[in-house]
C-alpha positions as CSV (number, residue, x, y, z in Angstrom):
1,M,-17.4,-10.7,9.8
2,R,-17.0,-12.3,6.4
3,Y,-13.7,-10.5,5.8
4,R,-12.4,-11.7,9.2
5,L,-13.2,-15.3,8.4
6,T,-11.5,-15.0,5.0
7,F,-8.4,-13.4,6.6
8,V,-8.2,-16.1,9.3
9,A,-8.6,-18.8,6.7
10,G,-5.9,-17.3,4.6
11,L,-3.6,-16.9,7.5
12,A,-4.1,-20.6,8.5
13,L,-3.6,-21.8,4.9
14,G,-0.4,-19.7,4.7
15,Y,0.9,-21.1,7.9
16,V,0.2,-24.7,6.9
17,L,1.8,-24.3,3.5
18,G,4.7,-22.4,4.9
19,T,5.5,-25.1,7.5
20,R,5.3,-27.9,5.0
21,A,7.5,-26.2,2.4
22,G,10.3,-25.6,4.9
23,R,13.1,-23.1,5.1
24,E,14.7,-23.9,1.7
25,R,11.5,-23.2,-0.2
26,Y,11.1,-19.9,1.8
27,E,14.6,-18.8,0.8
28,Q,13.9,-19.7,-2.8
29,L,10.7,-17.7,-2.8
30,K,12.4,-14.8,-1.1
31,K,15.1,-14.8,-3.8
32,S,12.5,-14.9,-6.6
33,V,10.6,-12.0,-5.1
34,R,13.8,-9.9,-4.7
35,E,14.7,-10.6,-8.4
36,I,11.2,-9.6,-9.6
37,S,11.1,-6.5,-7.5
38,Q,14.5,-5.3,-8.9
39,N,13.4,-5.8,-12.5
40,P,13.2,-2.4,-14.2
41,A,10.0,-3.2,-16.0
42,V,8.3,-4.1,-12.8
43,R,9.6,-1.0,-11.0
44,N,8.3,1.2,-13.9
45,T,4.9,-0.4,-13.8
46,V,4.7,0.0,-10.0
47,E,5.7,3.6,-10.2
48,S,3.2,4.4,-12.9
49,A,0.5,2.6,-10.9
50,A,1.5,4.6,-7.8
51,Q,1.3,7.9,-9.8
52,Q,-2.1,7.0,-11.1
53,G,-3.3,6.1,-7.6
54,R,-2.0,9.4,-6.2
55,G,-3.9,11.2,-9.0
56,V,-7.1,9.4,-8.3
57,A,-6.7,9.9,-4.6
58,G,-6.1,13.7,-5.1
59,K,-9.3,13.9,-7.2
60,A,-11.3,12.0,-4.6
61,F,-9.9,14.2,-1.9
62,H,-11.0,17.4,-3.7
63,S,-14.4,15.9,-4.5
64,V,-15.0,14.9,-0.9
65,S,-13.6,18.2,0.4
66,E,-16.2,20.1,-1.7
67,K,-19.0,17.9,-0.5
68,V,-18.0,17.9,3.2
69,G,-16.8,21.4,3.4
70,D,-16.8,22.9,6.9
71,R,-18.8,20.0,8.4
72,M,-15.7,18.0,9.1
73,P,-14.7,18.0,12.8
74,D,-11.6,20.0,13.5
75,S,-9.9,16.9,15.0
76,V,-10.3,15.0,11.7
77,A,-9.3,18.0,9.6
78,E,-6.1,18.4,11.7
79,R,-5.3,14.7,11.4
80,V,-5.6,14.8,7.6
81,R,-3.4,17.9,7.4
82,S,-0.7,16.3,9.6
83,L,-0.8,13.1,7.5
84,R,-0.5,15.0,4.2
85,E,2.4,17.1,5.6
86,R,4.2,14.0,6.9
87,G,3.9,12.3,3.5
88,Q,5.3,15.3,1.5
89,G,8.6,14.5,-0.2
90,A,9.0,11.1,1.5
91,E,10.4,8.2,-0.4
92,D,8.5,4.9,-0.7
93,D,9.9,1.4,-0.4
94,W,11.0,1.5,-4.1
95,G,13.2,4.5,-3.6
96,T,10.9,6.8,-5.5
97,S,9.2,10.0,-4.5
98,N,5.6,10.0,-3.3
99,T,4.9,13.4,-4.9
């Protein structure tokens, strides 16, 4: 419940600030975000963080798999398999591989 309240408060604050700033400020922020996201240093940092996250997720997956073993329902196991297959070789929003 606490997280919902925080989310709703953040949403309301964002709406109020967004309406007061106007369209010009929105366009300015959008341009700044685009410039930052295209910066090579930022892109490299994001890619290395993504690779580290994938590594940690892989370790966690194997750790949980060992502990859960065959006790996982077939429907859940099938869903996990389909998600993993769908994500193989796909590109993310930065144009880099998710492998």
